[in-house]
ZAZAMI-899450 format. One record per atom (N, C-alpha, C): residue number from 1; chain; atom name; z, x, y. Coordinates in pm, 1 decimal, padded with zeros to 6 digits. Atoms other than C-alpha are relative to their C-alpha. Last residue first. Layout:
REM residues N
{seq:NUM, mol:A, atom:CA, c3:Z, c1:X, c2:Y} .
...
//
This chain:
REM residues 96
{seq:96, mol:A, atom:N, c3:00013.4, c1:-00020.5, c2:00141.6} .
{seq:96, mol:A, atom:CA, c3:-06531.9, c1:-17519.9, c2:03893.6} .
{seq:96, mol:A, atom:C, c3:-00002.3, c1:00155.6, c2:-00053.8} .
{seq:95, mol:A, atom:N, c3:00088.1, c1:-00172.6, c2:00050.5} .
{seq:95, mol:A, atom:CA, c3:-06440.9, c1:-17466.9, c2:04274.0} .
{seq:95, mol:A, atom:C, c3:00032.4, c1:00005.4, c2:-00144.3} .
{seq:94, mol:A, atom:N, c3:-00051.1, c1:-00041.1, c2:00122.3} .
{seq:94, mol:A, atom:CA, c3:-06330.8, c1:-17874.0, c2:04333.6} .
{seq:94, mol:A, atom:C, c3:-00109.1, c1:00160.0, c2:-00019.6} .
{seq:93, mol:A, atom:N, c3:00081.0, c1:00020.8, c2:00208.1} .
{seq:93, mol:A, atom:CA, c3:-06435.7, c1:-17995.0, c2:04682.0} .
{seq:93, mol:A, atom:C, c3:00038.0, c1:00123.3, c2:-00077.6} .
{seq:92, mol:A, atom:N, c3:00107.2, c1:-00148.3, c2:00011.7} .
{seq:92, mol:A, atom:CA, c3:-06182.2, c1:-17936.7, c2:04974.2} .
{seq:92, mol:A, atom:C, c3:-00068.4, c1:-00035.5, c2:-00141.4} .
{seq:91, mol:A, atom:N, c3:-00002.2, c1:-00113.7, c2:00118.2} .
{seq:91, mol:A, atom:CA, c3:-06003.4, c1:-18248.3, c2:05052.2} .
{seq:91, mol:A, atom:C, c3:-00100.2, c1:00088.6, c2:-00029.0} .
{seq:90, mol:A, atom:N, c3:00089.8, c1:-00013.4, c2:00137.3} .
{seq:90, mol:A, atom:CA, c3:-06011.1, c1:-18350.5, c2:05407.6} .
{seq:90, mol:A, atom:C, c3:00002.2, c1:00037.3, c2:-00124.4} .
{seq:89, mol:A, atom:N, c3:00083.0, c1:-00176.7, c2:00033.1} .
{seq:89, mol:A, atom:CA, c3:-05674.1, c1:-18346.6, c2:05608.5} .
{seq:89, mol:A, atom:C, c3:-00160.9, c1:-00052.9, c2:-00104.0} .
{seq:88, mol:A, atom:N, c3:00003.4, c1:-00070.8, c2:00089.4} .
{seq:88, mol:A, atom:CA, c3:-05532.8, c1:-18694.1, c2:05711.3} .
{seq:88, mol:A, atom:C, c3:-00138.5, c1:00165.7, c2:00021.9} .
{seq:87, mol:A, atom:N, c3:00150.0, c1:-00006.0, c2:00019.6} .
{seq:87, mol:A, atom:CA, c3:-05522.9, c1:-18784.0, c2:06078.2} .
{seq:87, mol:A, atom:C, c3:00048.4, c1:00074.8, c2:-00166.0} .
{seq:86, mol:A, atom:N, c3:00043.0, c1:-00121.7, c2:00065.9} .
{seq:86, mol:A, atom:CA, c3:-05142.8, c1:-18857.5, c2:06144.8} .
{seq:86, mol:A, atom:C, c3:-00141.9, c1:00008.0, c2:-00073.0} .
{seq:85, mol:A, atom:N, c3:-00016.5, c1:-00020.7, c2:00075.6} .
{seq:85, mol:A, atom:CA, c3:-05128.3, c1:-19230.8, c2:06315.9} .
{seq:85, mol:A, atom:C, c3:-00051.7, c1:00164.0, c2:-00002.5} .
{seq:84, mol:A, atom:N, c3:00137.3, c1:-00096.3, c2:00095.1} .
{seq:84, mol:A, atom:CA, c3:-05189.6, c1:-19367.3, c2:06631.2} .
{seq:84, mol:A, atom:C, c3:00083.8, c1:00075.1, c2:-00112.0} .
{seq:83, mol:A, atom:N, c3:-00060.2, c1:-00160.3, c2:00042.2} .
{seq:83, mol:A, atom:CA, c3:-04925.7, c1:-19655.0, c2:06734.0} .
{seq:83, mol:A, atom:C, c3:-00144.9, c1:00057.8, c2:-00050.6} .
{seq:82, mol:A, atom:N, c3:00017.6, c1:00019.2, c2:00173.7} .
{seq:82, mol:A, atom:CA, c3:-05072.9, c1:-20009.8, c2:06893.2} .
{seq:82, mol:A, atom:C, c3:00001.4, c1:00190.7, c2:-00016.1} .
{seq:81, mol:A, atom:N, c3:-00129.4, c1:00039.0, c2:00048.1} .
{seq:81, mol:A, atom:CA, c3:-04902.5, c1:-20020.4, c2:07270.8} .
{seq:81, mol:A, atom:C, c3:-00039.8, c1:-00028.4, c2:-00156.3} .
{seq:80, mol:A, atom:N, c3:-00023.4, c1:00091.1, c2:-00031.7} .
{seq:80, mol:A, atom:CA, c3:-05248.9, c1:-19960.5, c2:07445.1} .
{seq:80, mol:A, atom:C, c3:00150.5, c1:-00094.0, c2:-00057.8} .
{seq:79, mol:A, atom:N, c3:00097.9, c1:00020.6, c2:-00087.4} .
{seq:79, mol:A, atom:CA, c3:-05324.9, c1:-19665.3, c2:07256.7} .
{seq:79, mol:A, atom:C, c3:00045.1, c1:-00119.3, c2:-00004.7} .
{seq:78, mol:A, atom:N, c3:00024.8, c1:00201.0, c2:00053.1} .
{seq:78, mol:A, atom:CA, c3:-05007.0, c1:-19532.5, c2:07085.3} .
{seq:78, mol:A, atom:C, c3:-00105.4, c1:00053.7, c2:00066.4} .
{seq:77, mol:A, atom:N, c3:00122.5, c1:00057.3, c2:-00074.3} .
{seq:77, mol:A, atom:CA, c3:-04837.2, c1:-19176.0, c2:07091.2} .
{seq:77, mol:A, atom:C, c3:-00055.9, c1:-00113.0, c2:-00080.0} .
{seq:76, mol:A, atom:N, c3:00154.7, c1:00003.7, c2:00099.7} .
{seq:76, mol:A, atom:CA, c3:-04526.9, c1:-19088.0, c2:06972.3} .
{seq:76, mol:A, atom:C, c3:-00072.7, c1:-00046.7, c2:00054.4} .
{seq:75, mol:A, atom:N, c3:00025.4, c1:00160.2, c2:-00025.3} .
{seq:75, mol:A, atom:CA, c3:-04208.4, c1:-18962.7, c2:07211.7} .
{seq:75, mol:A, atom:C, c3:-00159.5, c1:00032.6, c2:-00089.5} .
{seq:74, mol:A, atom:N, c3:-00098.5, c1:00095.9, c2:00045.0} .
{seq:74, mol:A, atom:CA, c3:-03966.9, c1:-18661.0, c2:07134.0} .
{seq:74, mol:A, atom:C, c3:-00112.4, c1:-00120.5, c2:-00051.5} .
{seq:73, mol:A, atom:N, c3:-00094.9, c1:00054.0, c2:-00057.4} .
{seq:73, mol:A, atom:CA, c3:-04247.9, c1:-18358.7, c2:07191.8} .
{seq:73, mol:A, atom:C, c3:00087.9, c1:-00115.1, c2:-00042.6} .
{seq:72, mol:A, atom:N, c3:-00110.3, c1:00140.5, c2:00014.0} .
{seq:72, mol:A, atom:CA, c3:-04486.9, c1:-18127.9, c2:07076.0} .
{seq:72, mol:A, atom:C, c3:00106.3, c1:-00090.6, c2:00049.2} .
{seq:71, mol:A, atom:N, c3:-00159.9, c1:00000.5, c2:-00057.8} .
{seq:71, mol:A, atom:CA, c3:-04722.2, c1:-17943.5, c2:07287.6} .
{seq:71, mol:A, atom:C, c3:00053.8, c1:-00121.5, c2:-00076.0} .
{seq:70, mol:A, atom:N, c3:-00045.8, c1:-00122.7, c2:-00045.0} .
{seq:70, mol:A, atom:CA, c3:-05067.8, c1:-17922.2, c2:07183.1} .
{seq:70, mol:A, atom:C, c3:00108.1, c1:00035.0, c2:00032.6} .
{seq:69, mol:A, atom:N, c3:-00110.7, c1:-00067.8, c2:-00058.3} .
{seq:69, mol:A, atom:CA, c3:-05150.6, c1:-18236.1, c2:07002.9} .
{seq:69, mol:A, atom:C, c3:00013.6, c1:00146.8, c2:00032.5} .
{seq:68, mol:A, atom:N, c3:-00077.5, c1:-00139.2, c2:00134.0} .
{seq:68, mol:A, atom:CA, c3:-05501.4, c1:-18310.7, c2:06846.5} .
{seq:68, mol:A, atom:C, c3:00108.9, c1:00071.3, c2:00153.4} .
{seq:67, mol:A, atom:N, c3:-00047.2, c1:-00048.8, c2:-00091.8} .
{seq:67, mol:A, atom:CA, c3:-05609.1, c1:-18714.1, c2:07008.4} .
{seq:67, mol:A, atom:C, c3:00074.0, c1:00110.6, c2:-00101.0} .
{seq:66, mol:A, atom:N, c3:-00059.3, c1:-00090.0, c2:00096.9} .
{seq:66, mol:A, atom:CA, c3:-05848.8, c1:-18876.3, c2:06816.9} .
{seq:66, mol:A, atom:C, c3:00036.1, c1:00106.1, c2:00162.9} .
{seq:65, mol:A, atom:N, c3:-00083.2, c1:-00062.9, c2:-00052.9} .
{seq:65, mol:A, atom:CA, c3:-05948.2, c1:-19258.5, c2:06922.6} .
{seq:65, mol:A, atom:C, c3:00045.6, c1:00128.4, c2:-00068.4} .
{seq:64, mol:A, atom:N, c3:00078.2, c1:00024.9, c2:-00103.4} .
{seq:64, mol:A, atom:CA, c3:-06211.0, c1:-19483.6, c2:06814.8} .
{seq:64, mol:A, atom:C, c3:00046.0, c1:00074.2, c2:00112.5} .
{seq:63, mol:A, atom:N, c3:00029.3, c1:-00146.6, c2:-00072.3} .
{seq:63, mol:A, atom:CA, c3:-06123.9, c1:-19407.0, c2:06510.9} .
{seq:63, mol:A, atom:C, c3:-00105.8, c1:-00003.5, c2:00098.2} .
{seq:62, mol:A, atom:N, c3:00164.7, c1:-00012.8, c2:-00002.6} .
{seq:62, mol:A, atom:CA, c3:-06096.2, c1:-19783.9, c2:06384.1} .
{seq:62, mol:A, atom:C, c3:-00057.9, c1:00145.9, c2:00051.8} .
{seq:61, mol:A, atom:N, c3:00050.1, c1:00100.7, c2:00111.7} .
{seq:61, mol:A, atom:CA, c3:-05723.8, c1:-19768.8, c2:06269.7} .
{seq:61, mol:A, atom:C, c3:-00151.3, c1:00003.2, c2:00022.1} .
{seq:60, mol:A, atom:N, c3:-00062.8, c1:00098.5, c2:-00002.3} .
{seq:60, mol:A, atom:CA, c3:-05607.6, c1:-19481.0, c2:06551.6} .
{seq:60, mol:A, atom:C, c3:-00089.0, c1:-00070.2, c2:-00148.5} .
{seq:59, mol:A, atom:N, c3:00153.1, c1:00081.0, c2:-00014.8} .
{seq:59, mol:A, atom:CA, c3:-05666.8, c1:-19128.9, c2:06536.5} .
{seq:59, mol:A, atom:C, c3:00084.2, c1:-00154.9, c2:-00035.8} .
{seq:58, mol:A, atom:N, c3:-00001.3, c1:00118.5, c2:00036.5} .
{seq:58, mol:A, atom:CA, c3:-05389.0, c1:-18842.2, c2:06553.1} .
{seq:58, mol:A, atom:C, c3:-00100.9, c1:-00082.4, c2:00042.5} .
{seq:57, mol:A, atom:N, c3:00104.0, c1:00107.9, c2:-00108.4} .
{seq:57, mol:A, atom:CA, c3:-05443.6, c1:-18493.4, c2:06519.0} .
{seq:57, mol:A, atom:C, c3:00052.6, c1:-00159.5, c2:-00062.0} .
{seq:56, mol:A, atom:N, c3:00046.7, c1:00091.2, c2:00118.0} .
{seq:56, mol:A, atom:CA, c3:-05203.2, c1:-18237.2, c2:06398.8} .
{seq:56, mol:A, atom:C, c3:-00099.6, c1:-00071.1, c2:00106.9} .
{seq:55, mol:A, atom:N, c3:00150.7, c1:-00067.0, c2:00140.0} .
{seq:55, mol:A, atom:CA, c3:-05169.9, c1:-17877.2, c2:06525.3} .
{seq:55, mol:A, atom:C, c3:-00050.1, c1:-00105.3, c2:-00024.4} .
{seq:54, mol:A, atom:N, c3:00130.7, c1:-00069.4, c2:-00062.1} .
{seq:54, mol:A, atom:CA, c3:-04829.3, c1:-17952.2, c2:06730.8} .
{seq:54, mol:A, atom:C, c3:-00087.6, c1:00063.5, c2:-00124.2} .
{seq:53, mol:A, atom:N, c3:00053.0, c1:-00138.0, c2:00092.2} .
{seq:53, mol:A, atom:CA, c3:-04654.0, c1:-18267.1, c2:06568.0} .
{seq:53, mol:A, atom:C, c3:-00092.2, c1:00083.3, c2:00089.9} .
{seq:52, mol:A, atom:N, c3:00099.0, c1:-00019.6, c2:00069.4} .
{seq:52, mol:A, atom:CA, c3:-04524.6, c1:-18587.6, c2:06753.8} .
{seq:52, mol:A, atom:C, c3:00000.8, c1:00166.1, c2:-00052.6} .
{seq:51, mol:A, atom:N, c3:00034.9, c1:-00130.4, c2:-00030.7} .
{seq:51, mol:A, atom:CA, c3:-04227.1, c1:-18777.0, c2:06812.2} .
{seq:51, mol:A, atom:C, c3:-00111.1, c1:00055.9, c2:-00029.1} .
{seq:50, mol:A, atom:N, c3:-00014.1, c1:-00034.8, c2:00131.4} .
{seq:50, mol:A, atom:CA, c3:-04075.2, c1:-19110.2, c2:06634.0} .
{seq:50, mol:A, atom:C, c3:-00102.5, c1:00167.0, c2:00038.5} .
{seq:49, mol:A, atom:N, c3:-00085.6, c1:-00131.1, c2:-00000.6} .
{seq:49, mol:A, atom:CA, c3:-03965.1, c1:-19215.8, c2:06982.1} .
{seq:49, mol:A, atom:C, c3:-00013.8, c1:00116.2, c2:-00158.5} .
{seq:48, mol:A, atom:N, c3:00103.9, c1:-00091.8, c2:-00008.7} .
{seq:48, mol:A, atom:CA, c3:-04220.8, c1:-19513.1, c2:07060.2} .
{seq:48, mol:A, atom:C, c3:00085.7, c1:00155.0, c2:00011.7} .
{seq:47, mol:A, atom:N, c3:00124.8, c1:00073.5, c2:00098.3} .
{seq:47, mol:A, atom:CA, c3:-03990.5, c1:-19816.2, c2:06969.4} .
{seq:47, mol:A, atom:C, c3:-00087.7, c1:00122.0, c2:-00035.5} .
{seq:46, mol:A, atom:N, c3:-00063.9, c1:-00045.9, c2:00145.7} .
{seq:46, mol:A, atom:CA, c3:-03690.2, c1:-19620.5, c2:07141.3} .
{seq:46, mol:A, atom:C, c3:-00119.6, c1:-00044.8, c2:-00071.3} .
{seq:45, mol:A, atom:N, c3:-00016.8, c1:00134.8, c2:00095.0} .
{seq:45, mol:A, atom:CA, c3:-03894.7, c1:-19578.0, c2:07453.2} .
{seq:45, mol:A, atom:C, c3:00065.0, c1:00003.1, c2:-00103.1} .
{seq:44, mol:A, atom:N, c3:00094.8, c1:00057.4, c2:00127.1} .
{seq:44, mol:A, atom:CA, c3:-03863.4, c1:-19307.6, c2:07642.2} .
{seq:44, mol:A, atom:C, c3:00038.8, c1:-00092.8, c2:-00053.4} .
{seq:43, mol:A, atom:N, c3:-00046.8, c1:00007.1, c2:00144.7} .
{seq:43, mol:A, atom:CA, c3:-03760.0, c1:-19299.7, c2:07997.4} .
{seq:43, mol:A, atom:C, c3:-00048.0, c1:-00043.9, c2:-00077.7} .
{seq:42, mol:A, atom:N, c3:-00012.8, c1:00112.9, c2:00052.8} .
{seq:42, mol:A, atom:CA, c3:-03950.1, c1:-19129.4, c2:08288.2} .
{seq:42, mol:A, atom:C, c3:00101.3, c1:-00037.2, c2:-00104.8} .
{seq:41, mol:A, atom:N, c3:00038.8, c1:00029.6, c2:00085.1} .
{seq:41, mol:A, atom:CA, c3:-03947.3, c1:-18754.4, c2:08396.7} .
{seq:41, mol:A, atom:C, c3:00048.3, c1:-00179.2, c2:-00022.8} .
{seq:40, mol:A, atom:N, c3:-00137.1, c1:00059.5, c2:00038.8} .
{seq:40, mol:A, atom:CA, c3:-03937.8, c1:-18711.4, c2:08779.6} .
{seq:40, mol:A, atom:C, c3:-00044.8, c1:-00057.1, c2:-00132.1} .
{seq:39, mol:A, atom:N, c3:-00118.1, c1:-00104.0, c2:-00019.0} .
{seq:39, mol:A, atom:CA, c3:-04215.7, c1:-18463.2, c2:08907.6} .
{seq:39, mol:A, atom:C, c3:00129.5, c1:-00049.3, c2:-00052.4} .
{seq:38, mol:A, atom:N, c3:-00106.0, c1:00023.6, c2:-00115.0} .
{seq:38, mol:A, atom:CA, c3:-04469.6, c1:-18639.1, c2:08718.0} .
{seq:38, mol:A, atom:C, c3:00096.9, c1:00071.9, c2:00070.1} .
{seq:37, mol:A, atom:N, c3:-00107.7, c1:00071.8, c2:00038.6} .
{seq:37, mol:A, atom:CA, c3:-04698.7, c1:-18455.6, c2:08455.5} .
{seq:37, mol:A, atom:C, c3:00085.6, c1:-00056.3, c2:00143.7} .
{seq:36, mol:A, atom:N, c3:-00140.8, c1:-00075.2, c2:-00130.2} .
{seq:36, mol:A, atom:CA, c3:-05050.2, c1:-18394.4, c2:08602.3} .
{seq:36, mol:A, atom:C, c3:00119.7, c1:-00078.4, c2:-00083.7} .
{seq:35, mol:A, atom:N, c3:-00006.1, c1:-00158.4, c2:00033.9} .
{seq:35, mol:A, atom:CA, c3:-05325.3, c1:-18534.9, c2:08360.3} .
{seq:35, mol:A, atom:C, c3:00054.5, c1:00101.7, c2:00072.3} .
{seq:34, mol:A, atom:N, c3:00074.2, c1:-00050.8, c2:-00091.2} .
{seq:34, mol:A, atom:CA, c3:-05196.3, c1:-18844.0, c2:08279.1} .
{seq:34, mol:A, atom:C, c3:-00023.6, c1:00099.0, c2:00025.0} .
{seq:33, mol:A, atom:N, c3:00028.1, c1:-00135.1, c2:-00009.0} .
{seq:33, mol:A, atom:CA, c3:-05023.6, c1:-19032.7, c2:07959.9} .
{seq:33, mol:A, atom:C, c3:-00082.4, c1:00015.7, c2:00134.7} .
{seq:32, mol:A, atom:N, c3:00149.9, c1:-00050.3, c2:-00009.3} .
{seq:32, mol:A, atom:CA, c3:-04932.7, c1:-19397.1, c2:07992.8} .
{seq:32, mol:A, atom:C, c3:00036.4, c1:00108.7, c2:00016.2} .
{seq:31, mol:A, atom:N, c3:00037.6, c1:00020.8, c2:-00142.9} .
{seq:31, mol:A, atom:CA, c3:-04551.3, c1:-19478.7, c2:07899.6} .
{seq:31, mol:A, atom:C, c3:-00149.3, c1:00078.4, c2:00024.0} .
{seq:30, mol:A, atom:N, c3:-00032.4, c1:00156.7, c2:-00069.2} .
{seq:30, mol:A, atom:CA, c3:-04393.9, c1:-19644.4, c2:07575.1} .
{seq:30, mol:A, atom:C, c3:-00066.8, c1:00050.2, c2:00134.9} .
{seq:29, mol:A, atom:N, c3:-00106.5, c1:00071.2, c2:-00023.9} .
{seq:29, mol:A, atom:CA, c3:-04337.4, c1:-19273.4, c2:07455.7} .
{seq:29, mol:A, atom:C, c3:00042.3, c1:-00131.0, c2:00023.9} .
{seq:28, mol:A, atom:N, c3:-00078.3, c1:-00106.6, c2:00053.3} .
{seq:28, mol:A, atom:CA, c3:-04670.3, c1:-19146.8, c2:07468.7} .
{seq:28, mol:A, atom:C, c3:00132.5, c1:-00035.7, c2:00033.1} .
{seq:27, mol:A, atom:N, c3:-00151.5, c1:-00091.4, c2:00007.6} .
{seq:27, mol:A, atom:CA, c3:-04957.0, c1:-19323.4, c2:07566.6} .
{seq:27, mol:A, atom:C, c3:00083.3, c1:00054.1, c2:-00055.4} .
{seq:26, mol:A, atom:N, c3:-00121.6, c1:-00063.1, c2:00061.4} .
{seq:26, mol:A, atom:CA, c3:-05306.2, c1:-19367.0, c2:07633.9} .
{seq:26, mol:A, atom:C, c3:00150.9, c1:00055.8, c2:00027.1} .
{seq:25, mol:A, atom:N, c3:-00042.7, c1:-00076.5, c2:-00078.2} .
{seq:25, mol:A, atom:CA, c3:-05502.2, c1:-19654.5, c2:07790.1} .
{seq:25, mol:A, atom:C, c3:00080.1, c1:00083.2, c2:-00080.3} .
{seq:24, mol:A, atom:N, c3:-00153.2, c1:00067.8, c2:-00001.5} .
{seq:24, mol:A, atom:CA, c3:-05784.3, c1:-19847.5, c2:07651.3} .
{seq:24, mol:A, atom:C, c3:00096.1, c1:00145.2, c2:00034.9} .
{seq:23, mol:A, atom:N, c3:-00043.4, c1:-00002.4, c2:-00125.0} .
{seq:23, mol:A, atom:CA, c3:-06167.6, c1:-19736.2, c2:07722.9} .
{seq:23, mol:A, atom:C, c3:00145.6, c1:-00086.6, c2:00019.0} .
{seq:22, mol:A, atom:N, c3:00070.9, c1:00122.4, c2:-00066.1} .
{seq:22, mol:A, atom:CA, c3:-06270.0, c1:-19523.3, c2:07445.8} .
{seq:22, mol:A, atom:C, c3:00063.3, c1:-00082.5, c2:00088.6} .
{seq:21, mol:A, atom:N, c3:-00125.2, c1:00138.7, c2:-00089.0} .
{seq:21, mol:A, atom:CA, c3:-06151.2, c1:-19195.2, c2:07350.6} .
{seq:21, mol:A, atom:C, c3:-00130.4, c1:-00129.5, c2:00029.6} .
{seq:20, mol:A, atom:N, c3:00085.1, c1:00104.8, c2:-00028.3} .
{seq:20, mol:A, atom:CA, c3:-06250.3, c1:-18872.6, c2:07142.1} .
{seq:20, mol:A, atom:C, c3:00063.9, c1:-00133.0, c2:00086.5} .
{seq:19, mol:A, atom:N, c3:00122.5, c1:-00031.5, c2:00074.1} .
{seq:19, mol:A, atom:CA, c3:-06102.7, c1:-18528.9, c2:07127.5} .
{seq:19, mol:A, atom:C, c3:-00126.4, c1:-00138.7, c2:00006.9} .
{seq:18, mol:A, atom:N, c3:00064.9, c1:00101.9, c2:00051.0} .
{seq:18, mol:A, atom:CA, c3:-05856.0, c1:-18581.5, c2:07397.6} .
{seq:18, mol:A, atom:C, c3:-00135.2, c1:00067.3, c2:-00067.0} .
{seq:17, mol:A, atom:N, c3:00121.0, c1:-00006.8, c2:-00043.6} .
{seq:17, mol:A, atom:CA, c3:-05628.3, c1:-18293.8, c2:07408.0} .
{seq:17, mol:A, atom:C, c3:-00068.9, c1:-00085.1, c2:-00059.8} .
{seq:16, mol:A, atom:N, c3:00124.2, c1:00066.9, c2:00135.6} .
{seq:16, mol:A, atom:CA, c3:-05253.2, c1:-18385.2, c2:07382.7} .
{seq:16, mol:A, atom:C, c3:-00142.2, c1:00032.3, c2:00055.1} .
{seq:15, mol:A, atom:N, c3:00124.8, c1:00003.3, c2:-00038.0} .
{seq:15, mol:A, atom:CA, c3:-04903.9, c1:-18281.9, c2:07545.3} .
{seq:15, mol:A, atom:C, c3:-00137.3, c1:00006.9, c2:-00110.6} .
{seq:14, mol:A, atom:N, c3:00102.9, c1:-00030.6, c2:00096.6} .
{seq:14, mol:A, atom:CA, c3:-04570.7, c1:-18380.0, c2:07423.4} .
{seq:14, mol:A, atom:C, c3:-00128.0, c1:00004.3, c2:00124.0} .
{seq:13, mol:A, atom:N, c3:00116.9, c1:-00127.7, c2:-00032.3} .
{seq:13, mol:A, atom:CA, c3:-04282.1, c1:-18267.3, c2:07680.5} .
{seq:13, mol:A, atom:C, c3:-00110.9, c1:00011.9, c2:-00084.0} .
{seq:12, mol:A, atom:N, c3:-00079.1, c1:-00115.0, c2:00111.5} .
{seq:12, mol:A, atom:CA, c3:-04114.7, c1:-18579.4, c2:07708.9} .
{seq:12, mol:A, atom:C, c3:-00077.2, c1:00036.4, c2:00036.6} .
{seq:11, mol:A, atom:N, c3:-00166.0, c1:00056.2, c2:00083.9} .
{seq:11, mol:A, atom:CA, c3:-04129.6, c1:-18936.1, c2:07914.8} .
{seq:11, mol:A, atom:C, c3:00043.3, c1:00168.8, c2:-00054.1} .
{seq:10, mol:A, atom:N, c3:-00103.4, c1:-00003.7, c2:-00129.8} .
{seq:10, mol:A, atom:CA, c3:-04435.1, c1:-18890.3, c2:08156.5} .
{seq:10, mol:A, atom:C, c3:00139.8, c1:00003.5, c2:-00036.6} .
{seq:9, mol:A, atom:N, c3:-00085.8, c1:00055.9, c2:00032.0} .
{seq:9, mol:A, atom:CA, c3:-04637.9, c1:-18724.6, c2:07852.0} .
{seq:9, mol:A, atom:C, c3:00047.1, c1:-00020.0, c2:00154.0} .
{seq:8, mol:A, atom:N, c3:-00160.5, c1:-00027.7, c2:-00001.0} .
{seq:8, mol:A, atom:CA, c3:-04920.3, c1:-18511.8, c2:07954.3} .
{seq:8, mol:A, atom:C, c3:00076.7, c1:-00093.6, c2:00001.9} .
{seq:7, mol:A, atom:N, c3:-00072.2, c1:00071.9, c2:-00057.7} .
{seq:7, mol:A, atom:CA, c3:-05310.3, c1:-18507.8, c2:07919.9} .
{seq:7, mol:A, atom:C, c3:00137.4, c1:00011.1, c2:-00057.8} .
{seq:6, mol:A, atom:N, c3:-00124.0, c1:-00075.6, c2:00073.5} .
{seq:6, mol:A, atom:CA, c3:-05564.0, c1:-18233.4, c2:07827.5} .
{seq:6, mol:A, atom:C, c3:00135.8, c1:-00114.6, c2:00086.2} .
{seq:5, mol:A, atom:N, c3:-00095.3, c1:00030.2, c2:-00109.4} .
{seq:5, mol:A, atom:CA, c3:-05920.6, c1:-18342.5, c2:07880.5} .
{seq:5, mol:A, atom:C, c3:00151.0, c1:-00002.5, c2:-00068.1} .
{seq:4, mol:A, atom:N, c3:-00078.2, c1:-00124.4, c2:-00102.0} .
{seq:4, mol:A, atom:CA, c3:-06146.0, c1:-18220.9, c2:07624.6} .
{seq:4, mol:A, atom:C, c3:00064.6, c1:00013.2, c2:00145.8} .
{seq:3, mol:A, atom:N, c3:-00073.1, c1:-00102.8, c2:00102.2} .
{seq:3, mol:A, atom:CA, c3:-06328.8, c1:-18481.0, c2:07531.3} .
{seq:3, mol:A, atom:C, c3:00037.2, c1:00076.7, c2:00095.5} .
{seq:2, mol:A, atom:N, c3:00076.5, c1:-00050.6, c2:00092.5} .
{seq:2, mol:A, atom:CA, c3:-06372.9, c1:-18737.0, c2:07806.2} .
{seq:2, mol:A, atom:C, c3:00033.7, c1:00090.6, c2:-00092.7} .
{seq:1, mol:A, atom:N, c3:-00055.4, c1:-00155.1, c2:00029.4} .
{seq:1, mol:A, atom:CA, c3:-06200.1, c1:-19025.5, c2:07966.5} .
{seq:1, mol:A, atom:C, c3:-00077.3, c1:00094.2, c2:-00099.0} .
//
């Protein structure tokens, strides 16, 4: 999957843009994400229902994946079942 690809959740309204990715399966709400939204929404997994926030970047522990949330939803993001976390903002340098 190349950077700039937009993915849509199959179980909620979440949409993300791929910033960086490797070879795993990107999921939302426990279901794989795809470039097109399915005709019928699937069931949201209770273990993956923490929600996503618009404008936030989500990363894995190894920084192999980075996703930008462009539309929020009820499902939480994961890669191969491993949850992604919100990327912390870089602190600005002190101006004395």
